[in-house]
C-alpha positions as CSV (number, residue, x, y, z in Angstrom):
1,X,159.2,-13.3,43.5
2,X,156.5,-15.2,45.1
3,X,156.3,-14.9,49.1
4,X,156.1,-18.4,50.7
5,X,152.9,-18.9,53.0
6,X,153.4,-18.9,56.9
7,X,152.5,-22.3,58.7
8,X,150.4,-21.9,62.0
9,X,148.8,-24.1,64.1
10,X,145.3,-23.7,65.9
11,X,142.3,-25.0,67.5
12,X,138.9,-24.9,65.6
13,X,136.7,-22.3,67.7
14,X,133.4,-22.2,65.5
15,X,132.1,-24.0,62.5
16,X,130.4,-21.6,59.9
17,X,128.6,-22.6,56.6
18,X,130.0,-23.1,53.3
19,X,132.8,-24.9,55.1
20,X,134.3,-22.1,56.6
21,X,135.7,-21.9,60.0
22,X,136.6,-19.6,63.0
23,X,139.9,-21.0,64.4
24,X,141.7,-19.8,67.4
25,X,145.5,-19.5,67.1
26,X,147.9,-20.3,70.1
27,X,148.4,-16.5,70.9
28,X,144.7,-16.1,71.2
29,X,144.0,-14.4,67.9
30,X,140.9,-15.8,65.8
31,X,141.0,-16.1,62.1
32,X,138.6,-17.1,59.3
33,X,139.6,-20.5,57.8
34,X,138.7,-22.4,54.9
35,X,139.5,-26.2,53.8
36,X,141.9,-26.9,51.1
37,X,141.0,-28.7,48.0
38,X,142.8,-31.8,49.0
39,X,141.1,-32.0,52.3
40,X,137.6,-31.2,50.5
41,X,138.2,-33.9,48.1
42,X,139.0,-36.6,50.9
43,X,136.0,-35.5,52.7
44,X,138.0,-34.8,55.7
45,X,135.4,-33.8,58.6
46,X,136.2,-31.1,61.1
47,X,134.6,-30.2,64.2
48,X,135.0,-27.9,67.0
49,X,138.1,-28.6,69.2
50,X,140.0,-30.2,66.3
51,X,143.6,-29.1,66.1
52,X,144.5,-27.9,62.5
53,X,147.6,-26.8,60.8
54,X,147.0,-23.7,58.3
55,X,148.9,-21.7,55.8
56,X,148.6,-17.9,56.0
57,X,149.7,-15.3,53.7
58,X,152.1,-12.9,54.9
59,X,149.9,-10.1,53.4
60,X,146.8,-10.8,55.0
61,X,146.7,-12.3,58.7
62,X,143.0,-12.6,59.2
63,X,142.4,-15.5,56.6
64,X,144.0,-18.9,56.5
65,X,143.7,-22.2,54.6
66,X,143.3,-25.3,56.6
67,X,145.7,-28.1,55.0
68,X,145.9,-30.7,57.7
69,X,144.0,-32.0,60.7
70,X,146.4,-33.1,63.7
71,X,145.7,-35.4,66.3
């Protein structure tokens, strides 16, 4: 059975090349995040300080996929 992803929120700490971001979670951990395909298709722009919602695999807690930009 497939494991469901863990949804977390964080703030973009650093913008990296290749549409990758270093995101700081609420508990001060830094994770490497990429933009989901839907956000890439819609040309959603992300900058330092933006609050984002992410999906993380329960097996690898160092990487995440950004699925939503919050206000």
